[in-house]
MIKE-480931 format. One line per 4 residues: number of its first residue (from 1); their letters; for each residue y, x, z of N, C-alpha, C, O, CB. Coordinates in Angstrom, 2 decimals, padded with zeros to 5 digits, m for minus. Each point is the difference from the previous one (the first is absolute). Glycine has a CB too. Layout:
N
NUM> A> Y X Z Y X Z Y X Z Y X Z Y X Z  ...
// end
This chain:
160
1> XXXX> 182.37 274.24 093.50 m001.36 m000.47 000.20 m000.06 m000.77 001.32 000.53 000.44 001.01 m001.47 001.52 m002.33  000.29 m003.09 001.31 m000.09 m000.84 001.18 m001.04 000.52 000.98 m001.11 000.39 m000.39 001.82 m002.34 m000.99  m000.35 001.95 002.64 m000.92 000.41 001.06 m001.22 m000.91 m000.03 000.08 m001.16 m000.41 001.84 002.02 001.83  m003.05 m000.32 m000.99 m001.23 m000.81 000.01 m000.79 000.28 001.27 000.29 000.95 000.73 m000.36 m000.95 m003.25
5> XXXX> m000.93 m000.82 002.75 m000.87 000.19 001.16 m000.58 001.40 m000.05 m000.47 000.47 m001.04 m000.08 m002.95 001.12  000.59 003.15 001.07 m000.50 001.37 000.11 001.09 001.04 m000.11 m000.22 001.16 000.35 m001.89 m001.95 m001.29  003.29 000.41 000.47 001.12 000.93 m000.11 000.72 000.15 001.34 000.02 m000.92 000.82 000.25 000.31 m003.24  000.31 001.78 002.62 000.85 000.25 001.16 001.39 m000.53 m000.33 000.47 000.12 m001.13 m001.82 001.94 001.84
9> XXXX> 002.01 m002.65 000.29 001.36 m000.48 m000.20 000.93 001.16 m000.37 m000.22 001.12 000.45 m000.19 m003.01 001.18  001.43 001.62 m002.44 000.97 001.05 m000.29 000.78 000.38 001.26 000.22 m000.83 000.88 m000.03 000.00 m003.26  000.22 002.09 002.45 000.80 000.47 001.12 001.47 m000.32 m000.27 000.64 000.60 m000.87 m002.31 001.25 001.37  002.20 m002.79 000.26 001.40 m000.40 m000.10 000.55 m000.22 001.41 m000.74 m000.01 000.98 000.35 m001.07 m003.26
13> XXXX> 001.69 000.92 002.36 000.63 m000.31 001.27 000.52 m001.42 m000.03 000.76 m000.38 m000.90 m000.14 002.79 001.25  m001.05 m003.21 000.62 000.49 m001.36 000.19 001.10 000.03 001.06 000.12 000.95 000.76 m002.37 m001.94 m001.41  003.06 m000.07 000.68 000.92 m000.24 001.11 m000.63 m001.14 000.80 m000.04 m001.14 m000.45 002.15 001.92 m000.84  m002.59 m000.46 002.46 m000.66 m000.99 000.86 001.08 m000.77 000.77 000.85 000.59 000.66 m002.94 000.87 m000.44
17> XXXX> 002.04 m002.78 m000.32 000.95 m000.85 000.72 m000.42 m000.07 001.47 m001.10 m000.44 000.32 001.59 m000.92 m002.41  000.40 001.81 002.98 m000.29 m000.03 001.43 001.17 m000.66 000.74 001.05 m000.26 m000.58 m002.47 002.36 000.39  001.22 m002.37 001.46 001.06 m000.58 000.83 001.21 000.93 000.09 001.12 m000.46 000.23 m002.85 m000.78 001.07  001.50 002.54 m001.47 001.07 000.99 000.08 000.57 000.36 m001.37 000.74 000.98 m000.12 m001.81 m000.10 002.18
21> XXXX> 000.72 m001.65 m003.07 000.45 000.30 m001.36 m001.08 000.70 m000.79 m001.13 000.16 000.47 003.47 m000.01 000.35  m002.00 000.27 m002.03 m000.99 000.65 m000.87 m000.48 001.33 000.56 000.78 000.80 000.52 000.28 m001.93 m002.47  m002.36 001.36 001.81 m000.60 001.28 000.36 m000.85 000.45 m001.19 m000.77 m000.79 m000.55 000.76 000.23 003.05  000.16 001.80 m002.88 m000.80 000.53 m001.11 m001.43 000.23 000.46 m000.25 000.50 001.09 002.29 000.59 m002.08
25> XXXX> m002.97 m001.47 000.13 m001.42 000.26 000.25 m000.65 000.24 m001.36 000.22 m000.75 m000.95 m000.26 m000.69 003.09  m000.76 002.48 m002.21 m000.69 000.26 m001.27 m001.26 m000.85 m000.09 m000.56 m000.43 001.01 001.47 002.79 m001.05  m001.32 m002.60 m001.17 m001.25 m000.74 m000.19 m001.16 000.77 000.61 m000.92 m000.61 000.55 001.82 m000.42 m002.67  m000.87 002.35 002.03 m001.07 000.81 000.58 m000.08 m000.23 001.52 m001.10 m000.12 000.54 001.41 001.86 m002.36
29> XXXX> 000.84 m001.79 002.49 000.03 m000.22 001.45 m000.43 m001.42 000.36 m000.84 m000.20 000.88 002.68 001.89 m000.69  m001.26 m002.67 m000.87 m000.23 m001.40 000.37 m001.45 m000.42 m000.17 m000.54 m000.71 000.85 002.88 000.23 m001.50  m002.99 000.90 m000.41 m001.35 m000.47 m000.31 m001.11 000.91 000.55 m001.18 m000.32 m000.12 002.14 m000.72 m001.92  m000.58 002.16 002.63 m001.00 000.97 000.48 m000.84 m000.56 001.15 000.54 m000.51 000.98 000.98 002.35 m001.69
33> XXXX> m002.83 m001.72 000.56 m000.91 m000.30 001.09 m000.14 m001.45 000.39 m000.49 m000.31 001.08 001.03 002.49 m000.32  m000.12 m003.09 m001.63 m000.16 m001.41 000.33 m000.16 m000.84 m001.26 000.28 000.44 m001.11 001.06 m000.11 003.18  m001.80 m001.56 m001.85 m000.23 m000.95 m001.08 001.17 m000.99 000.01 000.24 m000.70 000.98 m002.80 000.94 m000.84  003.28 m000.27 m001.27 001.23 m000.81 m000.09 m000.13 m001.03 m001.11 m000.45 000.30 m001.10 001.81 001.63 001.96
37> XXXX> m000.96 m003.16 m000.54 000.15 m001.05 m001.00 001.45 000.08 m000.47 000.92 m000.33 000.75 m002.74 m001.20 000.29  002.02 001.97 m002.27 001.34 000.15 m000.57 000.20 m001.07 m001.05 m000.85 m000.22 m000.86 000.85 002.70 001.30  001.14 m003.15 m000.37 000.32 m000.94 m001.06 001.41 000.25 m000.50 000.86 000.47 000.74 m002.41 m002.18 000.24  001.76 001.40 m002.24 001.28 000.22 m000.65 000.53 m001.31 m000.53 m000.73 m000.82 m000.57 000.07 003.16 m000.04
41> XXXX> 001.96 m002.53 000.81 000.68 m001.18 m000.52 001.10 000.45 m000.96 000.56 001.08 000.19 m001.08 m002.41 001.92  000.83 000.54 m003.13 001.09 000.37 m000.90 001.35 000.07 000.69 000.88 000.75 m000.43 m002.17 m001.81 m001.39  001.47 000.29 002.88 001.27 000.08 000.72 000.02 m000.86 001.24 m000.48 m001.13 000.01 001.58 001.59 m002.15  m000.53 000.10 003.19 000.22 m000.77 001.22 000.91 m001.18 m000.31 000.87 000.10 m000.87 m001.17 001.96 002.31
45> XXXX> 000.09 m003.15 m000.75 000.81 m001.22 m000.12 m000.20 m000.74 m001.31 000.69 m000.98 m000.25 000.95 002.06 001.72  m002.57 m000.63 m002.33 m000.28 m000.75 m001.23 m000.97 m001.13 000.34 m000.70 000.09 001.01 001.09 001.98 m002.47  m000.46 m003.12 000.65 m000.71 m001.23 000.39 m001.47 000.17 000.41 m000.35 m000.33 001.13 001.87 m000.78 m002.66  m002.38 001.60 000.64 m001.42 000.10 000.34 m000.22 001.01 001.11 m000.84 m000.20 000.88 000.24 m000.42 m003.24
49> XXXX> 001.35 001.70 002.32 m000.15 001.05 001.02 000.32 m000.54 001.38 m000.69 000.31 000.97 001.29 001.43 m002.67  000.44 m002.56 001.79 000.43 m000.54 001.30 m000.80 m001.20 000.45 m000.23 m000.19 001.20 002.48 001.02 m001.72  m002.68 m001.65 m000.43 m000.72 m001.23 000.37 m001.49 000.23 000.24 m000.61 m000.71 000.79 002.29 m000.56 m002.12  m002.26 002.27 000.65 m001.45 000.15 000.06 m000.48 001.41 000.35 m000.82 000.17 000.90 000.71 m001.97 m002.56
53> XXXX> 000.63 002.81 000.96 m000.61 001.32 000.10 000.17 000.61 001.39 m001.00 000.28 000.67 001.44 000.03 m003.10  000.80 m000.10 002.87 000.21 000.56 001.34 m000.56 m000.90 001.10 m000.70 000.49 000.88 002.74 000.66 m001.74  m001.75 m002.46 000.84 m000.55 m000.86 001.06 m001.53 000.04 000.08 m000.56 m000.09 001.10 002.53 m001.37 m001.40  m002.64 001.59 m000.83 m001.46 000.06 000.01 m000.50 001.23 000.74 m000.95 m000.09 000.78 000.91 m001.13 m002.95
57> XXXX> 000.66 002.36 001.94 m000.42 001.22 000.70 000.40 m000.02 001.47 m000.72 000.55 000.83 000.92 000.70 m002.98  000.92 m001.87 002.47 000.38 m000.14 001.41 m001.03 m000.88 000.72 m000.48 000.35 001.07 002.95 m000.08 m001.65  m002.79 m001.40 m000.03 m000.95 m000.95 000.61 m001.41 000.58 000.11 m000.72 m000.31 000.94 002.08 m001.55 m001.86  m001.76 002.69 m000.02 m001.37 000.50 m000.07 m000.16 001.44 000.51 m001.07 000.58 m000.14 000.73 m002.10 m001.78
61> XXXX> 001.38 002.10 002.50 m000.07 001.40 000.45 m001.14 000.23 000.98 m000.72 000.99 m000.11 003.18 m000.82 m000.22  m002.63 m001.06 001.28 m001.09 000.17 000.98 m001.37 m000.17 m000.64 m000.95 000.68 000.38 002.48 m001.52 001.41  m001.64 m000.07 m002.76 m001.26 m000.17 m000.72 m000.35 001.27 m000.80 m001.16 000.40 m000.06 001.59 m002.89 m000.09  000.59 003.11 m000.45 m000.22 001.25 m000.72 m000.44 001.10 000.96 m000.91 000.77 m000.32 002.63 m001.45 m001.39
65> XXXX> m001.09 000.75 002.86 m000.37 001.02 000.98 m001.42 m000.22 000.51 m000.72 000.96 000.28 003.13 m000.75 000.38  m002.82 m001.47 m000.55 m001.37 m000.30 000.43 m001.01 000.46 m001.05 m001.18 000.19 000.31 002.03 m002.16 000.99  m000.40 002.15 m002.54 m000.88 000.45 m001.08 000.12 001.51 m000.25 m000.49 000.51 m001.01 000.71 m002.77 m000.03  000.43 002.98 001.98 000.05 001.45 m000.10 001.31 000.61 m000.48 000.09 001.21 m000.18 m002.45 m001.38 m000.22
69> XXXX> 003.36 m000.66 000.18 001.31 000.51 m000.42 000.76 000.47 001.24 000.08 m000.73 001.00 m000.02 m000.84 m003.03  000.50 002.76 001.97 000.76 000.54 001.13 001.47 m000.40 m000.02 000.62 m000.14 001.05 m002.20 002.05 m001.01  002.14 m002.09 m001.24 001.42 m000.34 m000.13 000.21 m000.78 m001.29 m000.73 000.16 m000.97 001.40 001.90 002.28  000.36 m002.91 m001.29 000.41 m000.75 m001.18 001.41 000.47 m000.36 000.87 000.09 000.87 m002.32 m002.13 m000.26
73> XXXX> 001.67 002.35 m001.88 001.30 000.48 m000.44 000.41 m000.70 m001.29 m000.83 m000.36 m000.84 000.40 002.58 001.92  001.73 m002.40 m001.21 000.59 m000.61 m001.20 000.94 001.02 m000.62 000.74 000.68 000.71 m000.92 m003.03 000.26  000.15 002.45 m002.28 000.96 000.82 m000.71 000.70 m000.83 m001.06 m000.57 m000.93 m000.57 m000.81 002.99 001.01  002.62 m001.68 m000.70 000.79 m000.66 m001.04 001.09 000.97 m000.43 000.40 000.89 000.75 m000.88 m003.21 000.18
77> XXXX> 000.95 002.14 m002.16 001.12 000.79 m000.48 001.27 m000.68 000.52 000.75 m000.65 m000.73 m002.01 001.45 m001.38  001.46 m000.63 003.39 001.19 m000.44 000.74 000.29 001.11 001.00 m000.83 000.88 000.23 000.32 m003.40 m000.50  001.70 002.48 000.87 000.29 000.99 001.03 m000.56 m000.47 001.34 m000.37 m001.16 000.16 002.45 001.88 m001.40  m002.12 000.20 002.20 m000.60 m000.30 001.30 000.79 m001.06 000.77 m000.59 m000.74 000.79 m000.28 003.07 m000.73
81> XXXX> 002.18 m002.41 m000.28 000.79 m001.01 000.69 m000.37 m001.40 m000.48 m000.12 m000.93 000.81 001.98 002.58 m000.56  m002.05 m001.81 m001.55 m000.41 m001.30 m000.56 m001.40 m000.35 000.50 m000.23 m001.13 000.43 001.67 001.52 m002.50  m002.37 000.55 002.01 m001.35 m000.29 000.47 m000.01 m000.31 001.50 m000.76 m000.86 000.44 m000.17 002.35 m002.24  001.75 m000.80 002.58 000.08 m000.29 001.42 000.52 m001.39 000.27 m000.52 m000.71 000.87 000.89 003.12 m000.45
85> XXXX> 000.66 m002.83 m001.15 000.54 m001.35 000.16 m001.01 m001.05 m000.42 m000.11 m001.05 000.64 002.41 001.94 m001.03  m003.03 m000.62 m000.68 m001.02 m000.93 m000.49 m001.12 m000.14 001.02 m000.50 m001.09 000.25 001.06 001.69 m002.64  m000.96 000.53 002.97 m001.03 000.00 001.04 000.45 m000.84 001.19 m000.77 m000.81 000.52 000.00 003.10 m001.26  002.01 m002.09 001.16 000.54 m000.77 001.14 000.05 m001.49 m000.32 m000.37 m000.83 000.84 001.72 002.83 m000.16
89> XXXX> m000.88 m002.35 m001.87 000.11 m001.40 m000.38 m001.35 m000.70 m000.03 m000.10 m001.20 000.24 002.12 001.78 m001.56  m003.06 000.19 001.03 m001.35 m000.56 m000.09 m000.81 000.20 001.28 m001.21 m000.24 000.02 001.28 000.65 m002.46  000.60 000.03 003.52 m000.66 000.18 001.30 m001.28 000.82 m000.12 m001.02 m000.35 000.59 001.98 m001.83 000.15  m000.89 003.26 m001.51 m001.18 000.83 m000.24 m000.33 000.90 001.19 m001.13 000.45 000.13 001.66 m000.50 m002.55
93> XXXX> 000.43 000.31 003.29 m000.25 000.81 001.18 m000.71 001.29 m000.33 000.39 000.72 m000.91 m000.47 m002.78 002.24  m000.99 002.35 m000.57 m000.77 001.22 m000.22 m001.17 m000.22 m000.96 m000.79 000.91 m000.22 001.44 m000.18 002.50  m000.76 m001.93 m002.85 m001.14 m000.32 m000.87 000.03 000.79 m001.30 m001.05 000.37 m000.53 001.00 m002.64 001.52  001.25 002.54 m001.52 000.14 000.66 m001.30 001.05 001.10 000.11 001.09 m000.22 000.52 m001.75 m001.91 m001.74
97> XXXX> 000.31 003.32 000.72 000.95 001.11 m000.11 000.64 m000.07 m001.37 m000.69 m000.14 m001.01 m000.65 001.59 002.61  002.66 m001.36 m001.64 000.73 m000.04 m001.27 000.28 001.42 m000.49 000.63 000.79 000.70 000.42 m002.99 m000.06  m001.53 002.50 m001.85 000.18 001.31 m000.62 000.87 m000.16 m001.25 m000.48 m000.40 m001.06 m001.76 001.20 001.96  003.51 m000.48 m000.75 000.94 m000.15 m001.11 m000.22 001.10 m001.05 m000.08 001.18 000.33 001.75 m002.26 001.23
101> XXXX> m001.75 000.65 m002.80 m000.15 000.88 m001.15 001.25 m000.16 m000.86 m000.07 m000.37 m001.17 m002.50 000.20 001.20  003.72 000.44 000.58 001.29 m000.32 m000.59 000.24 000.51 m001.40 000.69 m000.65 m000.78 000.11 000.64 003.03  m001.33 001.17 m002.59 000.19 000.56 m001.34 m001.23 m000.16 m000.88 m000.10 000.63 m001.06 001.69 001.00 002.05  m002.53 m002.45 m000.57 m001.23 m000.29 m000.75 m000.87 001.23 m000.22 m000.80 000.04 m000.94 002.02 m001.88 m000.19
105> XXXX> m001.08 002.85 001.98 m000.80 001.22 m000.16 m001.49 m000.26 000.17 m000.82 000.52 m000.77 002.76 000.80 001.59  m002.30 m002.11 000.18 m001.41 m000.27 000.24 m000.62 m000.80 m001.14 m001.02 000.40 m000.55 001.45 m000.35 003.01  000.21 m001.18 m002.82 m000.62 m000.84 m001.04 m000.04 000.71 m001.35 m000.94 m000.21 m000.77 001.74 m001.81 001.98  000.20 002.85 m001.50 m000.04 000.77 m001.26 m001.14 001.02 000.03 m000.74 000.13 m000.97 003.23 m000.44 000.70
109> XXXX> m002.61 001.03 001.40 m001.05 001.01 000.11 m001.39 m000.63 m000.05 m000.95 000.62 m000.47 002.50 000.82 001.81  m001.66 m002.67 m000.84 m001.29 m000.72 m000.02 m000.23 m000.75 m001.31 m001.09 m000.55 m000.21 001.26 000.32 002.69  000.83 000.20 m003.35 m000.13 m000.72 m001.27 000.02 m001.51 000.18 m000.57 m000.73 m000.81 m000.72 002.64 m000.06  001.93 m002.38 001.93 000.02 m001.43 000.33 001.41 m000.59 m000.03 000.27 m001.01 000.65 m002.29 001.37 000.75
113> XXXX> 002.91 000.27 m002.17 001.36 m000.54 m000.12 000.04 m001.11 m001.03 m000.91 m000.15 m000.82 001.86 002.37 001.47  000.11 m003.00 m000.60 000.23 m001.04 m001.00 001.48 m000.02 m000.35 000.84 000.46 000.77 m002.79 m001.84 000.09  002.24 000.86 m002.02 001.37 m000.09 m000.47 000.53 m001.40 000.30 m000.39 m000.97 m000.63 m000.04 002.67 m001.20  001.32 m001.78 002.81 000.59 m001.29 000.38 001.42 m000.16 m000.50 000.75 m000.81 000.54 m002.19 000.82 001.47
117> XXXX> 001.82 000.75 m003.05 001.39 m000.04 m000.46 000.40 m001.37 m000.54 001.17 m000.37 000.11 m001.34 002.79 m000.63  m000.75 m003.16 m000.07 000.40 m001.31 m000.52 000.33 m000.98 001.13 000.59 m001.06 m000.24 m002.04 001.46 m001.76  001.08 m000.04 003.24 000.35 m000.81 001.16 001.12 000.65 000.81 000.35 m000.48 001.08 m002.70 m000.38 m001.00  002.93 001.95 m000.61 001.05 000.72 000.70 m000.50 000.83 001.17 000.77 000.33 000.90 000.75 m002.13 m001.58
121> XXXX> m002.81 002.15 000.66 m000.60 000.70 001.14 m000.31 001.46 m000.29 m000.37 000.73 000.92 m000.58 m002.88 m000.22  001.08 002.62 m001.95 m000.31 001.39 m000.32 m001.47 000.30 000.15 m000.85 m000.88 m000.15 003.12 001.51 000.89  m002.58 000.62 m000.43 m001.39 000.41 000.20 m000.45 m000.46 001.38 000.69 000.22 000.99 m000.40 001.79 m002.50  m001.42 m002.65 001.55 m000.59 m000.49 001.25 m001.48 000.34 000.03 m000.56 000.50 m000.98 002.25 m002.37 001.11
125> XXXX> m002.32 001.59 000.99 m001.44 000.16 000.11 m000.69 m001.29 m000.41 000.51 m001.09 000.26 m000.21 002.78 001.58  m001.44 m001.56 m002.47 m000.81 m001.18 m000.29 m000.49 m000.60 001.31 000.02 000.66 001.04 m000.74 000.29 m003.28  000.29 m002.19 002.17 m000.63 m000.63 001.16 m001.45 000.48 000.05 m000.78 m000.24 m000.92 002.33 m001.82 000.80  m001.90 002.74 001.22 m001.36 000.50 000.14 m000.34 000.15 001.48 000.87 m000.07 000.87 m000.71 001.26 m003.08
129> XXXX> m001.44 m000.99 002.46 m000.46 000.39 001.33 m001.07 001.06 m000.17 m000.66 000.08 m001.04 001.19 m002.38 002.02  m000.69 003.10 000.05 m001.05 001.01 m000.02 m000.44 000.31 001.42 000.78 m000.14 000.95 000.13 001.12 m003.09  m002.14 m000.56 002.27 m000.50 000.55 001.25 m000.03 001.51 m000.21 m000.61 000.50 m000.94 m000.79 m002.59 001.55  002.07 002.79 000.30 000.10 001.45 m000.08 m000.67 000.58 001.24 000.40 m000.30 001.12 001.76 000.19 m002.48
133> XXXX> m003.17 000.95 001.14 m000.74 000.61 001.10 000.28 001.50 000.01 m000.45 000.72 m000.89 m001.36 m002.51 000.76  002.56 002.24 001.13 000.36 001.42 000.14 000.65 000.52 m001.29 m000.29 001.11 m000.43 m001.59 m000.79 002.07  002.74 m001.13 m002.24 000.73 000.41 m001.19 m000.68 m000.25 m001.32 000.57 000.28 m001.05 000.41 001.38 002.46  m002.20 m002.20 m001.38 m000.76 m000.24 m001.23 m000.14 m001.51 m000.22 m000.32 m000.75 000.92 m000.95 002.93 m000.63
137> XXXX> 001.52 m002.62 m001.51 m000.07 m001.41 m000.35 m001.46 m000.46 m000.01 m000.82 000.52 m000.77 002.94 m000.33 m000.59  m002.44 m001.18 002.20 m001.36 m000.58 000.04 m000.06 m001.31 m000.77 m001.03 m000.33 m000.59 000.65 001.41 002.80  001.46 m001.83 m002.20 000.09 m001.25 m000.76 001.38 m000.06 m000.62 000.97 000.48 000.58 m002.63 m001.68 000.96  001.74 000.60 m002.72 001.29 m000.17 m000.68 m000.01 m001.34 m000.71 m000.89 m000.30 m000.80 001.17 002.79 000.50
141> XXXX> 000.71 m003.30 000.61 000.13 m001.34 m000.57 001.40 m000.16 m000.57 000.97 m000.14 000.74 m002.66 m000.80 000.91  001.79 000.96 m002.98 001.29 m000.10 m000.68 000.10 m001.37 m000.66 m000.89 m000.41 m000.75 000.98 002.93 000.36  000.99 m003.21 000.70 000.21 m001.34 m000.56 000.41 000.04 m001.47 000.68 000.93 m000.44 m000.04 m001.72 002.72  m001.05 m000.21 m003.02 000.54 m000.22 m001.33 001.45 m000.47 000.18 000.32 m000.60 001.03 m002.64 000.01 m002.03
145> XXXX> 003.19 000.85 000.04 001.40 m000.42 000.14 000.12 m001.48 000.34 m000.62 m000.86 m000.63 001.27 002.64 m000.99  000.17 m002.06 002.64 000.27 m001.38 000.39 m001.07 m000.65 000.87 000.14 m001.17 000.36 001.12 001.00 m002.43  m002.32 000.90 002.41 m001.08 m000.59 000.79 000.02 000.49 001.44 000.58 001.04 000.32 m001.95 m001.22 m002.39  000.72 m000.59 002.94 m000.20 000.40 001.39 m001.38 m000.50 000.41 m000.15 m001.13 000.46 002.65 001.05 000.06
149> XXXX> m003.49 000.94 m000.69 m001.38 m000.34 000.35 m000.68 001.19 000.66 m000.32 m000.05 001.19 000.22 m001.57 m003.11  m000.13 002.68 001.15 m000.83 001.10 000.46 000.68 000.96 000.98 m000.67 000.82 000.62 m000.49 m001.01 m002.77  002.47 000.09 002.30 000.70 000.90 000.93 000.25 m000.64 001.36 000.67 000.59 000.84 000.40 000.49 m002.80  m001.61 m002.26 002.18 000.23 m000.72 001.25 m000.83 000.58 001.14 m001.02 000.66 m000.22 001.54 m002.72 m001.10
153> XXXX> m000.08 001.80 002.53 m000.75 000.41 001.19 m001.38 m000.67 000.01 m000.99 000.64 000.37 003.14 m000.32 000.91  m002.21 m001.56 m001.66 m001.27 m000.74 m000.01 m001.00 000.66 m000.94 m001.18 000.14 000.34 002.42 m002.26 000.20  m000.78 002.51 m001.73 m000.88 000.65 m000.96 m000.52 001.33 000.56 m001.17 000.35 m000.15 002.42 m001.46 m001.75  m000.34 001.85 002.55 m000.40 001.29 000.56 m001.05 m000.20 001.10 m000.97 000.76 000.08 003.25 000.18 m000.63
157> XXXX> m002.08 m001.92 001.40 m000.97 m000.29 001.06 m001.37 m000.29 m000.59 m001.02 000.47 000.50 002.87 m001.36 000.97  m001.86 000.11 m002.54 m001.27 m000.32 m000.66 m000.68 001.24 m000.57 m001.23 000.03 m000.10 002.14 m002.27 m000.45  m000.14 003.26 000.19 m000.56 001.23 m000.58 m000.54 000.95 001.06 m000.86 000.83 m000.29 002.45 m001.07 m001.58  m001.10 000.12 003.10 m000.39 000.94 001.05 m001.38 m000.32 000.57 m000.48 000.70 000.89 002.89 m000.37 m000.34
// end
């Protein structure tokens, strides 16, 4: 069943990409007591994700914070090393926290996985964004396959 507005995020453990390497953090810990703009990409270093999705949230992080967002986070079914390298390549600095969902536990528990086997990618997360307030979904924007509209930073800013 797909997560919806008003639902609490599933309790899973992410691998947070840090300067010191991967650090485990639970969804309960990361989202507790703050408002987070979370976005999901099908994969780091993929075309739309690299050209538009991550750069949009990096560029608009301060605008999101001005609208009440405490933190911006990205998740993908990649390992923390890949997400860390992608973050570095895109000069994301402290603007975006990378939460690796290497075994797709989060997207499966949220009902937001997709089958990327025809592209050689296996199970991945759909492209989506959400506003999470103290662990509860306040907004959810899931893209139609192959599209990039409603999960953008710009769209989220317009919703806030």
